[in-house]
N, C-alpha and C positions, 0 to 999 in steps of 0.2 A: 714399077715397084721400087725404084731407087729411094723414094722418099720414106720407105719403111725401114731402111737400113740405119737404124739408130741403136745406140747402146741401151741395154735393158733398163738402166737407171734414168735415162733421159725422159723429159716430159714428152708425151706423145700427142701430136696433133695428126689427125688423119681424116680422110674423106669417107663419109658413110652415105651410101646411096640406098634409100628406102623405097622400094618399088611395090606398088599394090594395084590390083585390078578393081579395087573399090575405093573407099574414102581414105584409107591409109591409117585409120585409128588403131587397128590391131598391130601392124608392123611398127608403128611409132611407139606404142606402149611396150611391146616386147623389147625393142631396141633400147629404150630408156631404162628398163628394168635390168638389162644385161650390162649396159655401160656403167650404171651406178655401182657395179661391183668392182670397178677398176679405178684405182687412185691415179691421179695425175694424167688423165687422158682428156682430150678435148676434140670431139668429133665435129667436123664441118658437114652438116647434114644437107643432103639433096633429096627433096621429096618428089616422088613421082606417083601420082594417083590416077585412077581410072585408066590404067594401061591395059587396053583391050584390043590393040591392033599391032601387026608387025611393024608398021611405020612408027608407032609410038615406042616400041621396043628399040628400034634403030636409033631414035633420039636419045633414049636412055644410055645405050651403049656408046654413042658419040660423046656424051657427057662423062661417062666412066673413062673413056679414052683420054679425055682432057684432064680429068681429075681422078687418077687411079686410087682405088681404095676398096673397102669392103662393100659388097652388095648383099642386101637382105631383101627377100621378096615374099609376097603372099599371093602369087598368081596360081590359079587352079587350072587354067586352060593349058592342055598339054603342048600344043604347037608353040604357044607363046613362051611357056616355060623352057622348052628346048632351045628356042631362039636366044633367050636371055642367057641360059647356062652355057651354050656353045660360044656366044659372043664373049662372055666373061672368061671362058677357057682360053680363047684366042688372045685376050688381053692380059692373061696371067693374073687375074684378080680373083679373090675368093668370092663365091656366090652361095649364099645360104638360104635354103628353102625352109623357113621357120615353121611352117605348118606340117611338113612332111612326117615328123615323128608321131604327131598326134593323129594325123589322118591315116597313117600306116597302121598304127595300133588299133584304131577304131575299125578300119576295114577288116583287119585280121579277126578282131573279136566279134564283130557283127556279121561277118561273112558276106557282106555286100559292098559294092563299089560306091564311091562318092559320086555325086552328080557332075562335079567339075564345072559348076556355074558360078560366074563372078557375082559378088554382091548379094548372095542369097540371104545373108544375115540382115540385110537392110530392106527386105521385102515388107510391104505395107500390110502386115498381118495383125492379128488381134493383140499380140504382145507389143507391137509398135504403138498402137493406139492407146494401150494401157500406160505406156511410158509417157505419152503426150498428156494423158489425163493426170498422171502423177505430177508432171512438171507444172501443169496449170494449178493443181491443188497446192503445191509447195509455194508457188508465187502468191496465191490468194491467201495463204495462211503463214506468211512470213512475218516475223517480228510481232507476233501477237494479233495479227489480223484474222478475220474470219472465225471469230470465236463461236458464232452461232451454230456451226456444225462441226466443232472440233472433234466430236465423237466419231466422225467418219474417217479420221486419220488412221493409218496403220501404226505410225510412230509419232510421238510428240517429244520434241527435244526442249529441255528447260535449262536455262543457265543465265548467268550474269552477262553483261556486255563484253564482247570480244572473246567468246568461247567457241567461235567457229560454228555457230548454229546454222546460219544461212548457207554457207558453202557446203556444209555436210548435208543439209536438207536437199539441196539441189543435186548433189552427187547421188544420194539415195533415190531421189525421184527418177534419175536416169536409169536406175536399176528397177524401176517399176513400183516403188513404195510411195504411198501417199504420206507425206511428212509435213507436220506443222511444227513451228518453233515458237516458244513463248519466252520472252525476256523477263528476268527478275530485276526489278527496279528498286533501289533503296528507298524506303519510306512508303512504298506502294504495295499493297497486298496483292498476291497473285490472283488472277481472275477466277471467280467461282466456277466458270465453265471448265477450267483445267481440272479441278477436283471432281467435278461431275463426270467428265469424260474418263478420268482415271478410275472411277468406281464401276464403269461398265466393263463388259467383256471385250471391248473393242481395242482402243489404242494401247500400245506399249509406251509408257512414259519413261524417259531416260534423262538423267541429269548429267550435264556436261560441266566440267570444272577445269581450272588452270591454277597454277601457283600465283599468288599475288604479285610476285616479282615480274613474271612474264606478262601478266595482265597490265601492270603499270607501264611496262615498256611498250606494249602494243597500243595502249590508250594514248600515251604521249605522242607516239608516231601519228596516230589518227588526228589528234588535236593540231599537230604541226601541219599536216596536210590540209586541214580546214582553216589554217591561219588563226587558231584560237589560243587564248592563254591557257597554260597548263598548270596554273596555280588554283586548282579546284579540287573538290572532294572526289571527283571522277578518277583522279590519279594520286590522291593522298594515301600514303602507305597504310595508315591505321584504318581508314575508311574502306579501302579495298580488301584488306585482310578480314574485316568484319563482314563485308559483302560475301566473300568466299565462305566464311564460317557459317553465316546465316543460310546460304544456299545448301551447304552440306547438311545442316540441321533439318532443313525442309525435306531434302531427299530421304534422309534417314527416317524421319517421322512418318513418311508416306510409303516407305519400303520400295522406293524407286532405285533401280540400278544406277550406278554412277561410273562415268568414264572420265578419267583425267586425260585431257587432250594436250597437256603441256608439251610433251615430246612426241606427239603423234602427228603424222600427216593426215590430211582429210581422208585419203584412201584407207589408212590404217584405222581411223576412227569409224569410218563407214563399215569396214569389215567386222569390227567388234559389234557394232549395232546389228548388222545382219545376222551374226551368230546368236545374239540375244533374241532377235525376232524369230529366228528359226526354232530356237529352243522353246520359246513361248508358244509357238504355233505347231508344235509336234514335228519339227524337222522339215517343214516346207514353207516356202515363201508365199 
């Protein structure tokens, strides 16, 4: 624990051991969300996934001994939990069971004990296959593809180039929504299938927009990556401003909700879309 003895104002580097009995997605997300709240810290992450034997726990503790730091875990098996917690206690390092507050509250409220089975959230149930179908749908309807059955989407994202339509579609697909995205191209009318789908009771059409300044920056970066000249209308300030204005006029004319994604992460944009979708569908996905 000597490496922790730093002055409060000093930059903090520390070892962070993330231990999971499944894929590690949950513990990684929780750790990232928590660390983001602290300025000037840099965790050196050690990822331990599918930890389901005492031998694997011993390997984790050996690493913790070599690189003392904070241990966060999502292990539900009691003997393995005890082994990890006791080992951390001997080493004098903090050991945080991130699921315990939630599980404890649910147990108290529901009046039943949890199963304590690792990886239950990854069981191949109907929800899993719905997510796979949604991912396939998003891939087949990316960037204006698959217009022939656009009406089968749950959500259609519309926007000019570089408004994060594709990554947002894929994120939402992982949440089980069938999402299509349609680009708005200068000088090209939006596909009639978009308006036809919007008139049905099916898809929720949402417009995505960004400030022209941010769009120009992103487009210039894209052109550099592609080793292309950046002296084009694609990044010309006046042209980009007109693109954004035309898109907003289209959204307003059709009564489509608009989300400005300029200062939003993909996760934040997706959360707003999910709220709109739930509201549109009476509070359920």
